C-alpha positions as a Markdown table, in Angstrom:
| # | Residue | x | y | z |
|---|---|---|---|---|
| 1 | Met | 101.5 | 120.4 | 90.8 |
| 2 | Lys | 104.7 | 120.6 | 92.7 |
| 3 | Leu | 102.9 | 120.8 | 96.0 |
| 4 | Leu | 100.9 | 117.7 | 95.1 |
| 5 | Arg | 104.1 | 115.9 | 94.1 |
| 6 | Asn | 105.6 | 116.7 | 97.5 |
| 7 | Lys | 102.4 | 115.7 | 99.3 |
| 8 | Lys | 102.5 | 112.3 | 97.5 |
| 9 | Ser | 106.2 | 111.9 | 98.4 |
| 10 | Phe | 105.6 | 112.7 | 102.1 |
| 11 | Thr | 102.5 | 110.4 | 102.2 |
| 12 | Leu | 104.5 | 107.5 | 100.6 |
| 13 | Phe | 107.4 | 108.2 | 103.0 |
| 14 | Ile | 105.0 | 108.0 | 106.1 |
| 15 | Val | 103.3 | 104.9 | 104.8 |
| 16 | Ser | 106.7 | 103.3 | 104.2 |
| 17 | Leu | 107.8 | 104.0 | 107.7 |
| 18 | Phe | 104.6 | 102.5 | 109.2 |
| 19 | Ala | 105.1 | 99.5 | 106.9 |
| 20 | Val | 108.7 | 99.1 | 108.1 |
| 21 | Ile | 107.6 | 99.2 | 111.7 |
| 22 | Leu | 104.7 | 96.7 | 111.1 |
| 23 | Leu | 106.9 | 94.3 | 109.2 |
| 24 | Ser | 109.6 | 94.5 | 111.8 |
| 25 | Phe | 107.0 | 93.3 | 114.4 |
| 26 | Phe | 105.7 | 90.6 | 112.1 |
| 27 | Ile | 109.1 | 89.2 | 111.0 |
| 28 | Tyr | 111.3 | 89.8 | 114.1 |
| 29 | Gln | 108.4 | 89.8 | 116.7 |
| 30 | Lys | 110.0 | 93.0 | 118.2 |
| 31 | Leu | 111.1 | 96.4 | 117.1 |
| 32 | Thr | 114.8 | 96.9 | 117.5 |
| 33 | Leu | 117.1 | 99.3 | 115.7 |
| 34 | Leu | 118.7 | 96.5 | 113.7 |
| 35 | Ser | 115.3 | 95.1 | 112.5 |
| 36 | Phe | 114.3 | 98.7 | 111.6 |
| 37 | Ile | 117.5 | 99.1 | 109.6 |
| 38 | Asn | 117.1 | 95.8 | 107.8 |
| 39 | Ile | 113.5 | 96.3 | 106.7 |
| 40 | Ser | 113.9 | 100.0 | 105.8 |
| 41 | Phe | 116.9 | 99.1 | 103.6 |
| 42 | Tyr | 114.6 | 96.9 | 101.5 |
| 43 | Phe | 111.9 | 99.5 | 101.3 |
| 44 | Gly | 114.3 | 102.3 | 100.4 |
| 45 | Ile | 116.0 | 100.3 | 97.7 |
| 46 | Ser | 112.7 | 99.1 | 96.3 |
| 47 | Leu | 111.4 | 102.7 | 96.0 |
| 48 | Leu | 114.7 | 103.9 | 94.4 |
| 49 | Phe | 114.6 | 100.9 | 92.0 |
| 50 | Ile | 111.1 | 101.8 | 90.9 |
| 51 | Ala | 112.1 | 105.4 | 90.3 |
| 52 | Ala | 115.3 | 104.5 | 88.4 |
| 53 | Phe | 113.4 | 102.0 | 86.2 |
| 54 | Thr | 110.7 | 104.5 | 85.3 |
| 55 | Met | 113.3 | 107.2 | 84.6 |
| 56 | Thr | 115.1 | 104.7 | 82.3 |
| 57 | Ile | 112.0 | 103.9 | 80.4 |
| 58 | Lys | 110.9 | 107.5 | 80.1 |
| 59 | Gly | 114.4 | 108.5 | 78.9 |
| 60 | Gly | 113.9 | 106.3 | 75.8 |
| 61 | Phe | 116.4 | 103.6 | 76.6 |
| 62 | Phe | 114.1 | 100.8 | 75.5 |
| 63 | Asp | 112.7 | 102.6 | 72.4 |
| 64 | Gly | 115.4 | 101.3 | 70.1 |
| 65 | Ile | 115.0 | 97.8 | 71.4 |
| 66 | Thr | 111.2 | 97.8 | 71.0 |
| 67 | Tyr | 111.5 | 99.4 | 67.5 |
| 68 | Gly | 113.9 | 96.5 | 66.5 |
| 69 | Phe | 111.5 | 93.9 | 67.8 |
| 70 | Arg | 108.6 | 95.5 | 66.0 |
| 71 | Arg | 110.6 | 95.3 | 62.7 |
| 72 | Leu | 111.6 | 91.7 | 63.4 |
| 73 | Phe | 108.4 | 90.1 | 64.3 |
| 74 | Glu | 105.2 | 89.8 | 62.5 |
| 75 | Ser | 101.8 | 91.0 | 63.7 |
| 76 | Lys | 98.8 | 88.8 | 63.4 |
| 77 | Gly | 100.4 | 86.6 | 60.7 |
| 78 | Lys | 101.4 | 89.5 | 58.4 |
| 79 | Glu | 104.5 | 91.5 | 58.1 |
| 80 | Leu | 104.4 | 95.1 | 59.3 |
| 81 | Ser | 105.1 | 97.8 | 56.8 |
| 82 | Lys | 107.7 | 100.5 | 57.6 |
| 83 | Lys | 104.8 | 103.0 | 57.9 |
| 84 | Glu | 103.0 | 100.9 | 60.5 |
| 85 | Val | 106.1 | 100.5 | 62.6 |
| 86 | Asp | 106.8 | 104.2 | 62.4 |
| 87 | Glu | 103.3 | 105.0 | 63.5 |
| 88 | Met | 103.5 | 102.9 | 66.7 |
| 89 | Ile | 104.0 | 104.9 | 69.8 |
| 90 | Pro | 107.4 | 104.4 | 71.5 |
| 91 | Val | 107.5 | 102.9 | 75.0 |
| 92 | Ser | 108.8 | 106.1 | 76.5 |
| 93 | Glu | 105.7 | 108.0 | 75.4 |
| 94 | Leu | 103.3 | 105.2 | 76.6 |
| 95 | Leu | 104.5 | 105.5 | 80.2 |
| 96 | Asp | 102.7 | 108.4 | 81.9 |
| 97 | Phe | 104.0 | 107.8 | 85.4 |
| 98 | Asp | 105.5 | 110.4 | 87.7 |
| 99 | His | 108.7 | 108.9 | 89.3 |
| 100 | Thr | 109.4 | 111.9 | 91.6 |
| 101 | Pro | 107.4 | 110.7 | 94.6 |
| 102 | Phe | 109.1 | 107.3 | 94.5 |
| 103 | Leu | 112.5 | 108.9 | 94.1 |
| 104 | Leu | 112.0 | 111.4 | 97.0 |
| 105 | Ser | 110.4 | 109.0 | 99.4 |
| 106 | Gly | 113.1 | 106.4 | 98.6 |
| 107 | Leu | 115.8 | 108.9 | 99.3 |
| 108 | Met | 114.1 | 109.8 | 102.6 |
| 109 | Val | 113.6 | 106.2 | 103.7 |
| 110 | Thr | 117.2 | 105.5 | 102.8 |
| 111 | Gly | 118.4 | 108.6 | 104.7 |
| 112 | Val | 116.5 | 107.5 | 107.8 |
| 113 | Met | 118.0 | 104.1 | 107.5 |
| 114 | Leu | 121.5 | 105.6 | 107.2 |
| 115 | Ile | 120.9 | 107.7 | 110.3 |
| 116 | Ala | 119.7 | 104.7 | 112.2 |
| 117 | Leu | 122.7 | 102.7 | 111.0 |
| 118 | Phe | 125.0 | 105.5 | 112.2 |
| 119 | Ile | 123.3 | 105.5 | 115.6 |
| 120 | Tyr | 123.6 | 101.6 | 115.7 |
| 121 | Tyr | 127.4 | 101.7 | 115.2 |
| 122 | Leu | 127.9 | 104.5 | 117.9 |
């Protein structure tokens, strides 16, 4: 399982780098170090945001909020009983999504961007 997770992370990293290069050509009509840094920043931050958001959901942060909304609102015109609300599956258990590939590839893309940024300012 860990090998598969690392393989997904590496594949996502390679796909992200190719997408950065292609978008740099489409947006800036050339590949420069600055265009690579700009586009890779957006890719890295997007991947890290997806990973952070899924970690937050899986950590149970929104379970209390959804529980409160379930108690507050009615379902199909009738009020829910306490038993029905307690039987509903929390949001953190509904999400069966592995955030690790997004986290690792986001860190790698951001690392490559920081290295390119360091080279740019030298």
